[in-house]
C-alpha positions in Angstrom: -148.4 -26.5 60.4 -149.3 -26.0 64.1 -149.9 -22.3 63.5 -152.0 -23.2 60.5 -154.1 -25.7 62.4 -153.1 -28.5 59.9 -154.4 -26.4 57.0 -151.8 -26.7 54.2 -153.1 -23.7 52.3 -153.0 -21.5 55.4 -149.5 -22.9 56.2 -148.3 -21.7 52.7 -149.9 -18.3 53.2 -148.3 -18.0 56.6 -144.9 -19.0 55.2 -145.2 -16.3 52.5 -146.3 -13.7 55.0 -143.4 -14.6 57.3 -141.0 -14.1 54.4 -142.5 -10.7 53.7 -142.4 -9.8 57.4 -138.7 -10.8 57.5 -138.0 -8.7 54.4 -139.3 -5.6 56.2 -136.9 -6.4 59.1 -133.7 -6.7 57.0 -132.9 -3.0 56.7 -133.5 -2.1 60.4 -131.6 -5.2 61.6 -128.7 -4.3 59.3 -128.7 -0.7 60.5 -128.6 -1.9 64.1 -125.8 -4.3 63.5 -123.7 -1.9 61.4 -124.3 1.1 63.6 -123.5 -0.9 66.8 -120.4 -2.4 65.2 -119.2 1.0 64.0 -120.0 2.6 67.4 -118.0 -0.1 69.3 -115.2 0.1 66.8 -114.8 3.8 67.8 -114.8 2.7 71.5 -112.0 0.2 70.7 -110.1 2.8 68.6 -110.3 5.3 71.5 -109.1 2.7 74.0 -106.4 1.0 72.0 -105.5 2.6 68.6 -107.4 3.4 65.5 -105.6 0.4 63.9 -106.5 -2.0 66.7 -107.9 -4.7 64.4 -104.4 -5.0 62.7 -102.8 -5.6 66.1 -104.4 -9.1 66.6 -100.9 -10.7 66.9 -99.4 -8.1 69.1 -99.4 -7.5 72.8 -101.3 -4.3 72.3 -104.6 -6.0 72.8 -103.6 -8.1 75.8 -106.2 -6.2 77.9 -108.9 -8.0 75.9 -110.0 -11.5 76.9 -108.2 -14.3 75.0 -111.4 -15.3 73.2 -111.8 -11.8 71.8 -108.2 -11.7 70.5 -108.8 -15.0 68.9 -111.9 -13.8 67.2 -110.1 -10.8 65.8 -107.4 -13.0 64.5 -110.0 -15.4 62.9 -111.7 -12.4 61.3 -108.4 -11.4 59.8 -107.8 -14.9 58.5 -111.1 -14.9 56.7 -109.7 -12.2 54.4 -108.1 -14.8 52.0 -105.4 -13.5 49.7 -106.1 -9.9 50.4 -104.2 -7.5 52.6 -105.6 -7.1 56.0 -107.5 -3.8 56.4 -109.1 -2.3 59.4 -112.5 -2.1 57.7 -112.2 -5.7 56.4 -111.4 -7.1 59.8 -114.1 -5.1 61.6 -116.7 -6.2 59.0 -115.8 -9.8 59.5 -116.4 -9.7 63.3 -119.8 -11.1 64.2 -122.7 -9.3 65.8 -122.1 -11.6 68.7 -118.6 -10.4 69.1 -119.7 -6.8 69.4 -122.5 -7.7 71.8 -120.0 -9.6 74.0 -118.0 -6.3 74.3 -120.8 -5.4 76.8 -120.0 -8.5 79.0 -118.7 -8.1 82.5 -115.2 -9.1 81.3 -114.9 -5.8 79.5 -115.9 -3.5 82.4 -112.3 -2.5 83.3 -111.1 -2.6 79.7 -113.7 -0.5 77.9 -116.3 0.8 80.3 -114.3 2.5 83.2 -115.9 5.8 82.4 -119.4 4.3 82.2 -121.5 3.2 79.3 -123.0 6.7 78.9 -119.6 8.1 78.1 -119.6 6.1 74.9 -123.4 6.0 74.4 -124.6 9.4 75.5 -128.1 8.9 74.1 -128.9 5.9 76.2 -131.7 6.5 78.8 -130.1 7.7 82.1 -131.3 4.6 84.0 -129.8 2.1 81.5 -126.5 0.5 82.4 -124.1 -1.7 80.5 -125.9 -4.9 81.4 -129.2 -3.4 80.2 -127.7 -2.4 76.9 -126.2 -5.9 76.6 -129.5 -7.6 77.2 -131.2 -5.3 74.7 -128.6 -5.9 72.0 -128.5 -9.7 72.6 -132.3 -9.9 72.2 -132.0 -8.0 68.9 -129.1 -10.3 67.8 -131.1 -13.4 68.6 -134.1 -12.2 66.8 -132.0 -11.0 63.8 -130.5 -14.5 63.6 -134.0 -16.0 63.4 -134.9 -13.6 60.6 -131.6 -14.4 58.7 -132.1 -18.1 59.0 -135.7 -18.0 57.6 -137.3 -19.1 60.8 -141.0 -18.3 61.6 -140.7 -15.0 63.4 -144.4 -14.0 63.4 -145.0 -15.7 66.7 -141.7 -14.5 68.3 -142.8 -10.9 69.1 -141.8 -9.2 65.9 -143.5 -5.9 66.9 -141.5 -5.8 70.2 -138.3 -6.6 68.4 -138.9 -4.1 65.7 -139.4 -1.5 68.4 -136.2 -2.6 70.1 -134.3 -2.1 66.8 -135.8 1.3 66.3 -134.8 2.3 69.8 -131.2 1.0 69.5 -130.8 2.9 66.3 -132.0 6.1 68.1 -129.3 5.6 70.8 -126.6 5.4 68.2 -127.7 7.9 65.5 -130.6 10.3 65.5 -130.3 10.7 61.7 -130.5 7.0 61.1 -133.4 6.8 63.5 -135.3 9.5 61.5 -134.7 7.6 58.3 -135.8 4.2 59.7 -138.9 5.7 61.2 -139.9 6.7 57.6 -139.6 3.0 56.6 -141.6 1.7 59.6 -144.9 1.8 57.8 -143.7 -1.1 55.6 -143.3 -3.3 58.7 -146.7 -2.3 60.2 -148.5 -2.7 56.9 -147.1 -6.2 56.4 -147.6 -7.2 60.0 -151.2 -6.2 59.9 -151.8 -8.4 56.8 -151.5 -11.8 58.7 -153.5 -14.5 56.9 -156.1 -16.4 58.8 
């Protein structure tokens, strides 16, 4: 009601507009999360083994921090009554898990050759910490969208731009596709009720 200045009718229109705005953010946020997850899955596969998610109970992943190994095990446990598959475990790992792969704890484990070895499309001046900050900001905003929070006052244009940029760093093809969809976001964003 604060944004609506105690006007119940405006509050309802803002709520509806916020829902429409969030709807335009679902596809880009999914593309970022899935693209980032798949990109880091390749990094992990190159470092450990293509079947690294299935090794959650072995010593093969001992180079990972204990918390990460625990999260892989928990992701596998979520697959109730079905055989553990690489894709199933990878899909059950959270966006936060993947973002934490950019923490300092992983420098010697995953990033010895530098972040640009695995993310060649990053700007030359961006380092691992910069990519982590970027991805964590997207993750936090995406969580607000997913939990139906009011995002219209949380910099949606800036976060949308961050999503588009992250997609470009991972896949020029996906970036070209999502740019075609960007008009939906800008059209809805411009339609704020007053």
